[in-house]
N, C-alpha and C positions, 0 to 999 in steps of 0.2 A: 574631625578625623575622616578621611576618605579611604574606603576599603573596597576590595573585590567582593562582590556579593556571594560568590561561591566559597572562596578560600578564606575570606576575612583578612587577607594580607593587605597592608597599607599600599595605597596607590600614589605615585608621584605624577605630576603633570596635570592635575585638576585645577582649573582656575575658578576662583570665587570672587564675586563682586558684592560688596555691602552697599545697600541703598538706604536712604532715609525712609521714614514710615510711608511716605506717599509713593515711593518707588520712582520718583522723577529725578532724584539727584544721586549719582554714584559717588560714594565717599572714598572707598579704598578697594583695590584689587590685589589679591595675592594668589600665588600658585603653590600647591602642595609640593614638599620635597620628598626625599626617600622615606621619611617617616609618615607620609600621608597627612601631615598636619599643617593647617594654617591658623594663625591666631590674630584676632583683631583686638588691639589694645587701645587704652586711653580714649574710651568712648563715653559720651554722656549717657546717664541713665535714660532709658526709654525704649521705644519699639523701633525695630529696623526690619528690612527685608534683605534676605540673602538669596543670591542667584548663582547657579553654576554656569559660568560663561565660557568655560573651556573644558573639554572632556579628554581624558587620557586616550591615546590612540587605541582603537580596537574596542572601545566601550561606548555605551549609551549613557546619557545624562542620568544622574541620580535624583535630580530635582527637575520635575517637568516644567514648572513655571518659576515661582519664587516661594521661599519659605520664611514665614514670620519668625523673628527671634526677639528676645527681650534681654536688655542689659540692666542688671541690678547689682546688689551687694555681692552676690555669689557668682563666680565665673560659671558661665553656662557652657556645657560641652555637648556637641552633636556628632553623631556618627552617621555618615551618609554612604550608602552602598551604590556601587555601579555594577551593572551586569555587563559581562563580556559579550561582544557581538559574535554570534556563531552562525556562519553561513554553511550549514550542514543539513544533509537529508539522510534518513534511515528508512529503507523499505523492508518490510517483513512479508515473506511469501508463505502462505499456509494452505493446507488441504481444506477445501470448502466444506467438507462433511465433518471432519474430526477436529479441525483447528491446529493440527500438528504442523510444525515447520517443515518446509520443503527445501532441501539442499540441492544445489546443482542446477538451478533454473537461471538461464542466461538472459540478460537484458542489455539493450542499448540505452545509454543515458544521452539524451538529446537536448540541445539548447535552442531556444527560438531567437532568431536574429531580428534586426530592425524591420526587415521586410515581411516578418511573420512566418518565415520558413524555419523548420527545425533541422539542425545539423548535429550529427553524431559527435559526441565528445570522446566516448570510450565504451567498451563492452565490459560488463560486470556480471559476476556470478554469485548467487546466494551461498552463504556459508552453512556450516552444520546447524546453525540456529535459524536458518531460513532468512538471513539478513544480508542486506547490502548497505554499507555506510560510506558516504562520500562527503568530505568537508572541503573548505577553501573554495567554495563556488562563488562566482560573481553574482550579485543580485540580478534577478531576472526570472523568466519563465522557462520551465524545463518539463521534460516528460521521460518516463521509463517506457520502453517498448519491448515486450517479451519476444525473444528470438527462438528459444528452444525449450519447450516444456519437458517435463520428465516423462519417461515411458509410462503409459497407462493413464495419462492426464490430457485433458483438453488444453489447447493453447489459449492463453489469455488474449482476447482479440482487441480489447480497448486499451489505448495508451493511458498511463497513469500520470496525470499532470499535477504540477505543484509549482509554487513560486517561492523563490528565495528573496526575502525582504531586506531592504537596505540596513535596517536596525534590528534584525532578527536576533533574539537572545536565547532561543530554545531550538533544539534540533527538530526540524520538521519530521513528522512521522506519517508514513503512508503504508497501507496494507494491500497486498494483492492476493487474489484467491485463484486457485486452480481446482477445477472439478474433475473427478475421475471420468474416464470414458464410459459410455453406456453399455448395457448388456440386454440381451433378449433371450427369453426361454419360450420355445414352442412346445405345446403338448398336443399329441394326436389321439383322437378318440374314435370309437366306432359310432357312426351316425345313428344307428338304430338303438344302441345301448351305450349311453354316455358314461356309464361306470366302467366300461372296458377300454383300456388304453391300448394303443397299437405300436408295436416295435417294427423296425425295418422300413419305415417310410423315408424316402430320400428326397432332400430338398436342395435347391440352390438359393442362396441369398443374393439379392440384387439391389442396386440403387433404384430410386424412383424412375431414373432414365433408362434402366435396363442393363446397366453395367454390372457384371458379376463381381461380387465381393468375396464370397466363399461358395464352393460347390461340393457336392458329395456329402452333404450333412445328413446324418441318419438318426432317426429316433431310437432311443435305447429301450430296454425292457420295461421301463416306466412310461414309455411313450413320449419321452422328452428329448429335445436337443437344445444345447446352450451355445450362444455365441457372445463373447465378451470383447472389450476394447473397440467399441464402435464409436466413431466420431458422430457429432450431432448431424442429423439429416433425416431424409425420408428413405425408407427401405421397403422391400417386399420379399416374402418367401414364395417360391413357386415349386410345387411338388413335381418331381421328375420320375420317381418310381413309387408306386403304391405298395402297401403291405400285401403279402400273399393272400389271395382270395378276395381282395377288395378292389373296387374301381378307383382309377386315378382321378383326382380332382386338381386340375392345374389352374384353378382360379387364384389370382394373386392375393396374398394375405399381407396387406400393408401395415406398417407401424412406423412410429416416429421416435427418434432419439433426440430429446430436447437438449439445448445448450444450457449450461449452468447447473443449478442444483438438481433439476429433474433428471439429469443424465446419470446421477449416482443411483437412481432407483431402477430396479429390474423391471423391464417391460415384458409382460406376459401375453402371449397370443395363443389361440386355439385353432386346430384344424380337425376336420372330420372326413371319414371315408365311408 
């Protein structure tokens, strides 16, 4: 009896050949009908080899090589399962810190041609479970390339590659991670008395190359200022206005927002007057 491995429904169109015990002589060949059954009758008692010589369309063989069978007084019944070929991929996009699914992340699905170049097939967006599912793909090499991250998240920079195999029977699974953008908190202290925080110090936030990112940032009554949603990179604070009765210190205060997991952590820096 030939059945679908998942549904256990009978399969027509599976061809079986019975060989003698040596495997050198083919004795009979039959093909399963709608009931999924083939029957070999009027055999001498003894040992034989059974081979699946034809597979139903869309399935892989249920017998890798040959199967030993024995004929005796009692009819022997065998059930052989065939797995369906599934040329499908499922991507899951999650928050790198919490593991929560991320909806609305846009990817291009690209296929590699014979010259090794990737061509875009289509643009896909993660659903409310953070997933993209695509089936009926031709065997070959593919990749997902992130196009639009969610607000407040870093863009995934590395393409996610995968291969659809000729006789693939399981859905390929890949996971993509987005990390939140980084944050920084500056605290201003009295240089002579480090327990005293200073409000009213005004700073500009610049890139390492001197481009202004934010300006007019002012420490609050706790001596702190906070900047969020910073992309990975090198930055510097430069003081523009000192607190009342204190000297200005415009020495750059550098810091780094790391890519990946480190960017979810708050970077803390200090300044004194």
